[in-house]
FIKOLZA-1660 file (N, C-alpha, C; in steps of 0.1 Angstrom, whole numbers, plus 5000, padded with zeros to 4 digits):
% residues 222
   i   px   py   pz ch aa at
   1 0195 2000 7801  A  M  N
   1 0201 1989 7809  A  M CA
   1 0206 1978 7800  A  M  C
   2 0197 1974 7790  A  A  N
   2 0200 1963 7780  A  A CA
   2 0212 1966 7772  A  A  C
   3 0213 1979 7768  A  L  N
   3 0224 1983 7759  A  L CA
   3 0237 1983 7767  A  L  C
   4 0237 1985 7780  A  H  N
   4 0249 1985 7788  A  H CA
   4 0254 1971 7790  A  H  C
   5 0245 1961 7792  A  I  N
   5 0249 1947 7793  A  I CA
   5 0255 1942 7780  A  I  C
   6 0250 1945 7769  A  D  N
   6 0255 1941 7756  A  D CA
   6 0269 1946 7754  A  D  C
   7 0271 1959 7758  A  A  N
   7 0285 1965 7756  A  A CA
   7 0295 1958 7765  A  A  C
   8 0291 1954 7778  A  S  N
   8 0300 1947 7787  A  S CA
   8 0304 1933 7782  A  S  C
   9 0294 1927 7776  A  C  N
   9 0297 1913 7770  A  C CA
   9 0307 1914 7759  A  C  C
  10 0305 1924 7751  A  V  N
  10 0314 1926 7740  A  V CA
  10 0328 1929 7745  A  V  C
  11 0329 1936 7755  A  L  N
  11 0342 1940 7761  A  L CA
  11 0349 1928 7767  A  L  C
  12 0341 1919 7775  A  L  N
  12 0346 1907 7780  A  L CA
  12 0352 1898 7770  A  L  C
  13 0344 1896 7759  A  L  N
  13 0348 1887 7748  A  L CA
  13 0361 1892 7742  A  L  C
  14 0363 1905 7741  A  A  N
  14 0375 1910 7735  A  A CA
  14 0387 1907 7744  A  A  C
  15 0385 1909 7757  A  I  N
  15 0396 1906 7766  A  I CA
  15 0400 1891 7767  A  I  C
  16 0390 1883 7766  A  A  N
  16 0392 1868 7766  A  A CA
  16 0401 1864 7754  A  A  C
  17 0398 1870 7743  A  A  N
  17 0405 1867 7730  A  A CA
  17 0420 1870 7732  A  A  C
  18 0423 1881 7739  A  L  N
  18 0437 1885 7741  A  L CA
  18 0444 1876 7750  A  L  C
  19 0437 1871 7761  A  V  N
  19 0443 1863 7771  A  V CA
  19 0446 1849 7766  A  V  C
  20 0437 1843 7758  A  I  N
  20 0438 1829 7754  A  I CA
  20 0450 1828 7745  A  I  C
  21 0460 1819 7748  A  P  N
  21 0472 1818 7739  A  P CA
  21 0468 1812 7726  A  P  C
  22 0476 1817 7716  A  A  N
  22 0473 1812 7702  A  A CA
  22 0479 1798 7701  A  A  C
  23 0474 1791 7691  A  A  N
  23 0478 1777 7688  A  A CA
  23 0493 1777 7685  A  A  C
  24 0500 1768 7692  A  I  N
  24 0515 1767 7691  A  I CA
  24 0518 1759 7679  A  I  C
  25 0527 1764 7670  A  N  N
  25 0532 1757 7658  A  N CA
  25 0545 1751 7662  A  N  C
  26 0546 1738 7663  A  H  N
  26 0558 1731 7667  A  H CA
  26 0570 1734 7658  A  H  C
  27 0567 1737 7646  A  E  N
  27 0578 1740 7636  A  E CA
  27 0585 1753 7640  A  E  C
  28 0579 1762 7647  A  D  N
  28 0585 1775 7650  A  D CA
  28 0594 1774 7662  A  D  C
  29 0594 1762 7669  A  Y  N
  29 0602 1761 7681  A  Y CA
  29 0612 1750 7680  A  Y  C
  30 0624 1751 7685  A  P  N
  30 0633 1740 7684  A  P CA
  30 0629 1728 7693  A  P  C
  31 0633 1716 7689  A  A  N
  31 0629 1705 7697  A  A CA
  31 0637 1705 7710  A  A  C
  32 0631 1699 7720  A  D  N
  32 0638 1698 7733  A  D CA
  32 0650 1689 7732  A  D  C
  33 0657 1688 7743  A  E  N
  33 0669 1680 7743  A  E CA
  33 0667 1666 7740  A  E  C
  34 0656 1660 7744  A  G  N
  34 0654 1646 7742  A  G CA
  34 0651 1643 7727  A  G  C
  35 0644 1653 7721  A  D  N
  35 0641 1651 7706  A  D CA
  35 0654 1653 7698  A  D  C
  36 0663 1662 7702  A  Q  N
  36 0675 1664 7695  A  Q CA
  36 0684 1651 7695  A  Q  C
  37 0684 1645 7707  A  T  N
  37 0693 1633 7708  A  T CA
  37 0688 1622 7699  A  T  C
  38 0675 1620 7698  A  S  N
  38 0670 1609 7690  A  S CA
  38 0671 1612 7675  A  S  C
  39 0671 1625 7671  A  S  N
  39 0673 1628 7657  A  S CA
  39 0687 1626 7652  A  S  C
  40 0697 1627 7661  A  N  N
  40 0711 1625 7657  A  N CA
  40 0715 1611 7655  A  N  C
  41 0706 1602 7659  A  D  N
  41 0709 1588 7657  A  D CA
  41 0709 1584 7643  A  D  C
  42 0702 1591 7634  A  N  N
  42 0700 1588 7620  A  N CA
  42 0708 1598 7612  A  N  C
  43 0721 1596 7609  A  L  N
  43 0729 1605 7602  A  L CA
  43 0725 1605 7587  A  L  C
  44 0725 1616 7581  A  I  N
  44 0722 1618 7566  A  I CA
  44 0734 1622 7559  A  I  C
  45 0739 1614 7550  A  F  N
  45 0751 1618 7542  A  F CA
  45 0746 1625 7529  A  F  C
  46 0756 1634 7525  A  D  N
  46 0753 1641 7512  A  D CA
  46 0753 1632 7500  A  D  C
  47 0745 1634 7491  A  D  N
  47 0744 1627 7478  A  D CA
  47 0752 1635 7468  A  D  C
  48 0763 1629 7463  A  Y  N
  48 0771 1637 7453  A  Y CA
  48 0768 1634 7439  A  Y  C
  49 0758 1625 7437  A  R  N
  49 0754 1622 7423  A  R CA
  49 0750 1634 7415  A  R  C
  50 0757 1636 7404  A  G  N
  50 0754 1648 7396  A  G CA
  50 0760 1661 7401  A  G  C
  51 0768 1660 7412  A  K  N
  51 0774 1671 7418  A  K CA
  51 0789 1670 7419  A  K  C
  52 0794 1657 7420  A  G  N
  52 0809 1655 7421  A  G CA
  52 0812 1640 7421  A  G  C
  53 0825 1637 7423  A  C  N
  53 0829 1623 7422  A  C CA
  53 0838 1620 7434  A  C  C
  54 0838 1608 7439  A  V  N
  54 0845 1604 7451  A  V CA
  54 0855 1593 7447  A  V  C
  55 0868 1595 7452  A  D  N
  55 0878 1585 7449  A  D CA
  55 0878 1574 7460  A  D  C
  56 0888 1565 7459  A  D  N
  56 0889 1554 7468  A  D CA
  56 0891 1558 7483  A  D  C
  57 0897 1570 7485  A  S  N
  57 0899 1574 7498  A  S CA
  57 0888 1583 7504  A  S  C
  58 0877 1585 7496  A  G  N
  58 0866 1593 7500  A  G CA
  58 0867 1608 7497  A  G  C
  59 0877 1612 7490  A  F  N
  59 0879 1626 7486  A  F CA
  59 0869 1630 7475  A  F  C
  60 0863 1641 7476  A  V  N
  60 0853 1646 7466  A  V CA
  60 0859 1655 7456  A  V  C
  61 0856 1653 7443  A  Y  N
  61 0861 1661 7432  A  Y CA
  61 0849 1668 7426  A  Y  C
  62 0851 1680 7421  A  K  N
  62 0841 1688 7415  A  K CA
  62 0839 1683 7400  A  K  C
  63 0828 1687 7395  A  L  N
  63 0825 1684 7381  A  L CA
  63 0835 1691 7372  A  L  C
  64 0841 1683 7362  A  G  N
  64 0851 1688 7353  A  G CA
  64 0865 1687 7358  A  G  C
  65 0867 1682 7371  A  E  N
  65 0880 1681 7377  A  E CA
  65 0886 1668 7373  A  E  C
  66 0899 1668 7370  A  K  N
  66 0907 1656 7367  A  K CA
  66 0912 1650 7380  A  K  C
  67 0911 1637 7381  A  F  N
  67 0916 1630 7393  A  F CA
  67 0920 1616 7390  A  F  C
  68 0926 1609 7400  A  Y  N
  68 0930 1595 7399  A  Y CA
  68 0921 1588 7410  A  Y  C
  69 0912 1579 7406  A  P  N
  69 0903 1573 7415  A  P CA
  69 0911 1563 7425  A  P  C
  70 0922 1558 7420  A  G  N
  70 0929 1549 7429  A  G CA
  70 0944 1550 7426  A  G  C
  71 0952 1542 7434  A  H  N
  71 0967 1543 7433  A  H CA
  71 0972 1539 7419  A  H  C
  72 0967 1529 7413  A  S  N
  72 0972 1525 7400  A  S CA
  72 0962 1527 7389  A  S  C
  73 0953 1536 7390  A  N  N
  73 0943 1538 7380  A  N CA
  73 0947 1548 7370  A  N  C
  74 0940 1548 7359  A  C  N
  74 0943 1559 7349  A  C CA
  74 0935 1571 7353  A  C  C
  75 0940 1583 7348  A  P  N
  75 0933 1596 7351  A  P CA
  75 0918 1596 7347  A  P  C
  76 0910 1602 7354  A  C  N
  76 0896 1603 7351  A  C CA
  76 0891 1618 7352  A  C  C
  77 0880 1621 7346  A  V  N
  77 0874 1634 7346  A  V CA
  77 0860 1632 7352  A  V  C
  78 0857 1641 7362  A  C  N
  78 0844 1640 7369  A  C CA
  78 0833 1646 7361  A  C  C
  79 0823 1638 7358  A  T  N
  79 0811 1643 7350  A  T CA
  79 0799 1641 7358  A  T  C
  80 0788 1646 7353  A  E  N
  80 0775 1644 7359  A  E CA
  80 0771 1629 7359  A  E  C
  81 0776 1621 7350  A  D  N
  81 0773 1607 7349  A  D CA
  81 0783 1599 7357  A  D  C
  82 0793 1605 7363  A  G  N
  82 0803 1598 7371  A  G CA
  82 0816 1600 7364  A  G  C
  83 0827 1593 7369  A  P  N
  83 0840 1594 7363  A  P CA
  83 0841 1589 7349  A  P  C
  84 0847 1596 7341  A  V  N
  84 0851 1591 7327  A  V CA
  84 0866 1590 7326  A  V  C
  85 0871 1578 7325  A  C  N
  85 0885 1575 7327  A  C CA
  85 0892 1572 7313  A  C  C
  86 0904 1576 7312  A  D  N
  86 0912 1573 7300  A  D CA
  86 0916 1559 7300  A  D  C
  87 0917 1553 7288  A  Q  N
  87 0921 1539 7286  A  Q CA
  87 0932 1540 7275  A  Q  C
  88 0944 1544 7279  A  P  N
  88 0955 1545 7269  A  P CA
  88 0960 1532 7264  A  P  C
  89 0967 1532 7253  A  E  N
  89 0974 1519 7248  A  E CA
  89 0987 1519 7255  A  E  C
  90 0989 1510 7264  A  C  N
  90 1001 1510 7272  A  C CA
  90 1012 1503 7264  A  C  C
  91 1025 1507 7266  A  P  N
  91 1036 1501 7258  A  P CA
  91 1037 1487 7263  A  P  C
  92 1042 1478 7254  A  K  N
  92 1044 1464 7258  A  K CA
  92 1056 1463 7267  A  K  C
  93 1054 1453 7276  A  I  N
  93 1065 1450 7286  A  I CA
  93 1076 1441 7279  A  I  C
  94 1088 1445 7281  A  H  N
  94 1099 1437 7275  A  H CA
  94 1098 1423 7279  A  H  C
  95 1100 1413 7270  A  P  N
  95 1098 1399 7273  A  P CA
  95 1109 1394 7283  A  P  C
  96 1120 1402 7284  A  K  N
  96 1130 1398 7294  A  K CA
  96 1129 1405 7307  A  K  C
  97 1118 1412 7309  A  C  N
  97 1116 1420 7321  A  C CA
  97 1114 1411 7333  A  C  C
  98 1122 1414 7344  A  T  N
  98 1121 1405 7356  A  T CA
  98 1114 1412 7368  A  T  C
  99 1111 1426 7366  A  K  N
  99 1104 1433 7377  A  K CA
  99 1095 1443 7371  A  K  C
 100 1082 1441 7373  A  V  N
 100 1071 1450 7368  A  V CA
 100 1064 1457 7380  A  V  C
 101 1062 1470 7379  A  E  N
 101 1055 1478 7389  A  E CA
 101 1043 1484 7384  A  E  C
 102 1032 1484 7392  A  H  N
 102 1019 1489 7388  A  H CA
 102 1016 1502 7397  A  H  C
 103 1024 1512 7394  A  N  N
 103 1023 1524 7402  A  N CA
 103 1015 1535 7395  A  N  C
 104 1010 1533 7383  A  G  N
 104 1003 1543 7375  A  G CA
 104 0993 1536 7366  A  G  C
 105 0990 1544 7356  A  C  N
 105 0980 1539 7346  A  C CA
 105 0984 1527 7339  A  C  C
 106 0997 1527 7335  A  C  N
 106 1003 1516 7327  A  C CA
 106 1014 1509 7336  A  C  C
 107 1015 1496 7335  A  P  N
 107 1026 1489 7342  A  P CA
 107 1039 1493 7336  A  P  C
 108 1050 1494 7344  A  E  N
 108 1063 1498 7340  A  E CA
 108 1073 1487 7344  A  E  C
 109 1082 1484 7334  A  C  N
 109 1093 1475 7337  A  C CA
 109 1104 1482 7344  A  C  C
 110 1108 1477 7356  A  K  N
 110 1118 1484 7364  A  K CA
 110 1132 1476 7363  A  K  C
 111 1132 1464 7358  A  E  N
 111 1144 1456 7357  A  E CA
 111 1143 1446 7346  A  E  C
 112 1154 1447 7337  A  V  N
 112 1154 1438 7326  A  V CA
 112 1166 1428 7328  A  V  C
 113 1165 1416 7324  A  K  N
 113 1175 1406 7325  A  K CA
 113 1187 1411 7317  A  K  C
 114 1199 1412 7323  A  N  N
 114 1211 1417 7317  A  N CA
 114 1221 1406 7314  A  N  C
 115 1216 1395 7311  A  F  N
 115 1225 1384 7307  A  F CA
 115 1218 1374 7298  A  F  C
 116 1226 1365 7292  A  C  N
 116 1221 1356 7282  A  C CA
 116 1222 1342 7288  A  C  C
 117 1213 1333 7284  A  E  N
 117 1214 1319 7288  A  E CA
 117 1216 1310 7276  A  E  C
 118 1225 1302 7276  A  Y  N
 118 1228 1293 7265  A  Y CA
 118 1233 1280 7270  A  Y  C
 119 1225 1269 7267  A  H  N
 119 1229 1255 7271  A  H CA
 119 1231 1254 7286  A  H  C
 120 1223 1261 7293  A  G  N
 120 1224 1260 7308  A  G CA
 120 1234 1269 7314  A  G  C
 121 1241 1278 7307  A  K  N
 121 1251 1287 7312  A  K CA
 121 1247 1301 7310  A  K  C
 122 1252 1310 7319  A  S  N
 122 1249 1324 7318  A  S CA
 122 1261 1332 7313  A  S  C
 123 1258 1342 7304  A  Y  N
 123 1269 1351 7299  A  Y CA
 123 1265 1365 7300  A  Y  C
 124 1274 1374 7302  A  K  N
 124 1272 1388 7303  A  K CA
 124 1269 1394 7289  A  K  C
 125 1262 1406 7289  A  I  N
 125 1260 1413 7276  A  I CA
 125 1273 1416 7269  A  I  C
 126 1273 1413 7256  A  L  N
 126 1285 1414 7247  A  L CA
 126 1296 1405 7250  A  L  C
 127 1294 1395 7259  A  E  N
 127 1305 1385 7261  A  E CA
 127 1305 1375 7250  A  E  C
 128 1318 1372 7246  A  E  N
 128 1320 1362 7235  A  E CA
 128 1325 1349 7241  A  E  C
 129 1320 1338 7235  A  F  N
 129 1324 1325 7240  A  F CA
 129 1323 1315 7230  A  F  C
 130 1329 1303 7232  A  K  N
 130 1329 1292 7223  A  K CA
 130 1323 1280 7230  A  K  C
 131 1310 1277 7227  A  P  N
 131 1305 1265 7234  A  P CA
 131 1310 1252 7228  A  P  C
 132 1316 1252 7216  A  S  N
 132 1322 1241 7210  A  S CA
 132 1333 1245 7201  A  S  C
 133 1343 1237 7197  A  P  N
 133 1354 1241 7189  A  P CA
 133 1350 1248 7176  A  P  C
 134 1338 1244 7171  A  C  N
 134 1334 1250 7158  A  C CA
 134 1324 1262 7159  A  C  C
 135 1320 1266 7171  A  E  N
 135 1311 1276 7173  A  E CA
 135 1317 1289 7180  A  E  C
 136 1314 1300 7175  A  W  N
 136 1318 1313 7181  A  W CA
 136 1305 1321 7183  A  W  C
 137 1302 1324 7196  A  C  N
 137 1290 1330 7200  A  C CA
 137 1292 1343 7207  A  C  C
 138 1281 1352 7208  A  R  N
 138 1282 1364 7215  A  R CA
 138 1268 1367 7222  A  R  C
 139 1268 1372 7234  A  C  N
 139 1256 1376 7241  A  C CA
 139 1252 1390 7236  A  C  C
 140 1241 1391 7229  A  E  N
 140 1237 1404 7224  A  E CA
 140 1229 1412 7234  A  E  C
 141 1228 1426 7233  A  P  N
 141 1221 1434 7242  A  P CA
 141 1206 1430 7243  A  P  C
 142 1201 1423 7233  A  S  N
 142 1187 1418 7234  A  S CA
 142 1185 1406 7242  A  S  C
 143 1196 1401 7249  A  N  N
 143 1196 1389 7257  A  N CA
 143 1195 1377 7249  A  N  C
 144 1198 1378 7236  A  E  N
 144 1198 1366 7227  A  E CA
 144 1212 1363 7223  A  E  C
 145 1215 1350 7221  A  V  N
 145 1228 1345 7218  A  V CA
 145 1229 1343 7203  A  V  C
 146 1238 1349 7196  A  H  N
 146 1240 1347 7181  A  H CA
 146 1253 1340 7180  A  H  C
 147 1253 1329 7172  A  C  N
 147 1265 1321 7170  A  C CA
 147 1268 1319 7155  A  C  C
 148 1281 1317 7152  A  V  N
 148 1286 1314 7139  A  V CA
 148 1293 1301 7139  A  V  C
 149 1290 1292 7130  A  V  N
 149 1296 1279 7129  A  V CA
 149 1307 1279 7119  A  V  C
 150 1318 1274 7122  A  A  N
 150 1329 1274 7112  A  A CA
 150 1326 1265 7101  A  A  C
 151 1331 1269 7089  A  D  N
 151 1329 1262 7077  A  D CA
 151 1343 1255 7073  A  D  C
 152 1343 1242 7075  A  C  N
 152 1356 1236 7073  A  C CA
 152 1358 1232 7059  A  C  C
 153 1370 1233 7054  A  A  N
 153 1374 1229 7041  A  A CA
 153 1374 1213 7040  A  A  C
 154 1373 1208 7028  A  V  N
 154 1373 1194 7026  A  V CA
 154 1388 1189 7029  A  V  C
 155 1389 1180 7037  A  P  N
 155 1403 1175 7040  A  P CA
 155 1410 1169 7028  A  P  C
 156 1423 1169 7028  A  E  N
 156 1431 1164 7017  A  E CA
 156 1435 1150 7019  A  E  C
 157 1428 1143 7028  A  C  N
 157 1432 1129 7030  A  C CA
 157 1419 1121 7033  A  C  C
 158 1421 1108 7033  A  V  N
 158 1409 1099 7035  A  V CA
 158 1408 1095 7049  A  V  C
 159 1418 1099 7058  A  N  N
 159 1418 1095 7072  A  N CA
 159 1420 1107 7081  A  N  C
 160 1412 1117 7080  A  P  N
 160 1414 1129 7088  A  P CA
 160 1410 1125 7103  A  P  C
 161 1416 1133 7112  A  V  N
 161 1414 1131 7126  A  V CA
 161 1410 1144 7133  A  V  C
 162 1402 1143 7144  A  Y  N
 162 1398 1155 7151  A  Y CA
 162 1407 1156 7164  A  Y  C
 163 1414 1167 7165  A  E  N
 163 1422 1170 7176  A  E CA
 163 1414 1177 7187  A  E  C
 164 1417 1175 7200  A  P  N
 164 1410 1183 7210  A  P CA
 164 1411 1198 7208  A  P  C
 165 1400 1205 7211  A  E  N
 165 1399 1219 7210  A  E CA
 165 1401 1225 7196  A  E  C
 166 1400 1216 7186  A  Q  N
 166 1401 1221 7172  A  Q CA
 166 1388 1218 7165  A  Q  C
 167 1384 1227 7157  A  C  N
 167 1371 1225 7150  A  C CA
 167 1371 1216 7138  A  C  C
 168 1381 1219 7129  A  C  N
 168 1381 1211 7117  A  C CA
 168 1391 1200 7118  A  C  C
 169 1388 1189 7110  A  P  N
 169 1397 1177 7111  A  P CA
 169 1410 1180 7103  A  P  C
 170 1420 1173 7107  A  V  N
 170 1434 1176 7102  A  V CA
 170 1439 1163 7096  A  V  C
 171 1448 1164 7086  A  C  N
 171 1455 1152 7081  A  C CA
 171 1468 1151 7087  A  C  C
 172 1470 1143 7097  A  K  N
 172 1482 1143 7105  A  K CA
 172 1494 1137 7096  A  K  C
 173 1491 1129 7086  A  N  N
 173 1501 1123 7078  A  N CA
 173 1502 1129 7064  A  N  C
 174 1495 1140 7063  A  G  N
 174 1495 1147 7050  A  G CA
 174 1485 1142 7040  A  G  C
 175 1484 1147 7028  A  P  N
 175 1474 1143 7018  A  P CA
 175 1477 1128 7014  A  P  C
 176 1466 1121 7011  A  N  N
 176 1467 1107 7007  A  N CA
 176 1454 1104 6999  A  N  C
 177 1453 1091 6995  A  C  N
 177 1441 1086 6989  A  C CA
 177 1441 1071 6990  A  C  C
 178 1430 1064 6985  A  F  N
 178 1429 1050 6985  A  F CA
 178 1434 1044 6972  A  F  C
 179 1442 1034 6973  A  A  N
 179 1445 1025 6962  A  A CA
 179 1439 1011 6965  A  A  C
 180 1427 1009 6961  A  G  N
 180 1420 0997 6966  A  G CA
 180 1416 0999 6980  A  G  C
 181 1422 0991 6989  A  T  N
 181 1419 0993 7004  A  T CA
 181 1432 0999 7011  A  T  C
 182 1442 1001 7002  A  T  N
 182 1455 1006 7008  A  T CA
 182 1455 1021 7007  A  T  C
 183 1460 1028 7018  A  I  N
 183 1461 1042 7018  A  I CA
 183 1475 1046 7013  A  I  C
 184 1477 1054 7003  A  I  N
 184 1490 1058 6998  A  I CA
 184 1492 1073 6999  A  I  C
 185 1504 1078 7002  A  P  N
 185 1506 1092 7002  A  P CA
 185 1505 1099 6988  A  P  C
 186 1501 1111 6988  A  A  N
 186 1500 1118 6976  A  A CA
 186 1514 1123 6971  A  A  C
 187 1515 1126 6958  A  G  N
 187 1527 1132 6953  A  G CA
 187 1538 1122 6948  A  G  C
 188 1536 1109 6951  A  I  N
 188 1546 1099 6946  A  I CA
 188 1539 1087 6941  A  I  C
 189 1546 1079 6933  A  E  N
 189 1541 1067 6928  A  E CA
 189 1544 1056 6938  A  E  C
 190 1534 1047 6940  A  V  N
 190 1536 1037 6950  A  V CA
 190 1533 1023 6943  A  V  C
 191 1542 1014 6945  A  K  N
 191 1540 1001 6940  A  K CA
 191 1532 0993 6950  A  K  C
 192 1519 0991 6947  A  V  N
 192 1510 0985 6957  A  V CA
 192 1511 0970 6957  A  V  C
 193 1515 0964 6945  A  D  N
 193 1517 0950 6944  A  D CA
 193 1527 0947 6933  A  D  C
 194 1528 0934 6929  A  E  N
 194 1537 0931 6918  A  E CA
 194 1533 0935 6905  A  E  C
 195 1520 0939 6904  A  C  N
 195 1515 0942 6891  A  C CA
 195 1511 0957 6889  A  C  C
 196 1509 0965 6900  A  N  N
 196 1503 0978 6899  A  N CA
 196 1512 0989 6906  A  N  C
 197 1513 1000 6899  A  I  N
 197 1519 1012 6905  A  I CA
 197 1508 1023 6905  A  I  C
 198 1506 1029 6916  A  C  N
 198 1495 1039 6918  A  C CA
 198 1500 1052 6923  A  C  C
 199 1492 1062 6919  A  H  N
 199 1494 1076 6925  A  H CA
 199 1481 1083 6927  A  H  C
 200 1481 1093 6936  A  C  N
 200 1468 1100 6939  A  C CA
 200 1465 1111 6928  A  C  C
 201 1452 1114 6926  A  H  N
 201 1449 1125 6918  A  H CA
 201 1453 1138 6924  A  H  C
 202 1458 1147 6916  A  N  N
 202 1462 1160 6921  A  N CA
 202 1450 1168 6925  A  N  C
 203 1449 1171 6938  A  G  N
 203 1438 1179 6944  A  G CA
 203 1425 1172 6946  A  G  C
 204 1423 1160 6941  A  D  N
 204 1411 1153 6943  A  D CA
 204 1414 1141 6952  A  D  C
 205 1416 1143 6964  A  W  N
 205 1421 1133 6973  A  W CA
 205 1410 1122 6976  A  W  C
 206 1398 1126 6974  A  W  N
 206 1387 1117 6977  A  W CA
 206 1385 1106 6966  A  W  C
 207 1391 1108 6954  A  K  N
 207 1390 1099 6943  A  K CA
 207 1400 1087 6945  A  K  C
 208 1396 1076 6940  A  P  N
 208 1405 1064 6941  A  P CA
 208 1418 1068 6933  A  P  C
 209 1429 1061 6937  A  A  N
 209 1442 1064 6930  A  A CA
 209 1441 1059 6916  A  A  C
 210 1450 1065 6908  A  Q  N
 210 1452 1060 6894  A  Q CA
 210 1463 1050 6894  A  Q  C
 211 1461 1039 6888  A  C  N
 211 1471 1028 6888  A  C CA
 211 1474 1024 6874  A  C  C
 212 1486 1020 6872  A  S  N
 212 1491 1015 6859  A  S CA
 212 1495 1001 6861  A  S  C
 213 1492 0992 6851  A  K  N
 213 1495 0978 6853  A  K CA
 213 1508 0975 6846  A  K  C
 214 1515 0965 6850  A  R  N
 214 1527 0960 6845  A  R CA
 214 1527 0945 6843  A  R  C
 215 1535 0940 6835  A  E  N
 215 1535 0925 6833  A  E CA
 215 1539 0918 6846  A  E  C
 216 1531 0908 6849  A  C  N
 216 1534 0901 6861  A  C CA
 216 1529 0886 6859  A  C  C
 217 1534 0877 6865  A  Q  N
 217 1530 0863 6864  A  Q CA
 217 1524 0859 6877  A  Q  C
 218 1512 0852 6875  A  G  N
 218 1506 0847 6886  A  G CA
 218 1499 0857 6895  A  G  C
 219 1498 0869 6890  A  K  N
 219 1492 0880 6898  A  K CA
 219 1481 0886 6890  A  K  C
 220 1471 0890 6897  A  Q  N
 220 1460 0897 6890  A  Q CA
 220 1460 0912 6894  A  Q  C
 221 1457 0920 6884  A  A  N
 221 1457 0935 6886  A  A CA
 221 1445 0938 6895  A  A  C
 222 1447 0949 6902  A  L  N
 222 1436 0954 6910  A  L CA
 222 1424 0958 6902  A  L  C
% end
């Protein structure tokens, strides 16, 4: 009878072990709807460090890929340490540039001044002009004005005059020279007083006249 009871107890214990549910592991079951809603409130973004590079618009580039991080940036290569960008030596902007655009790595001149300015006036490229009677100028393609000044010869008189629109002075009465304070024409002998007859040096109009004295009474030679 004792052996029969022990066997029954063993049988009951075995059945109980099968009926009692095993411990539930929450990781093996999906969260219910309430738990899913709360977990979506905290979004997790991917970390691209060491995996790629991101430009200004959020586009992701792979390691080793060449890209432009921004609209006017120089080209870059994506590395594990981040973008490595070129820094080229950009050409100089023309000093007469009036419109510069920054649409790429280097600024570009889109419009250059196509005229020259001289004494407050504007002139077209290759235009020739005379700002004064003695100057001849031209507007060069470099937007610079180059001028030549006339070289006037020494006048052949002691009283030259400047005519309008003429560069060099002219001798309106022909060559002459001074005999004391008197102007005498060149090429002839002139009796300047009772005692002296004078004439101009040939070709040297700026020198005083050569005078010869003659006998005179009550007069002093010059």
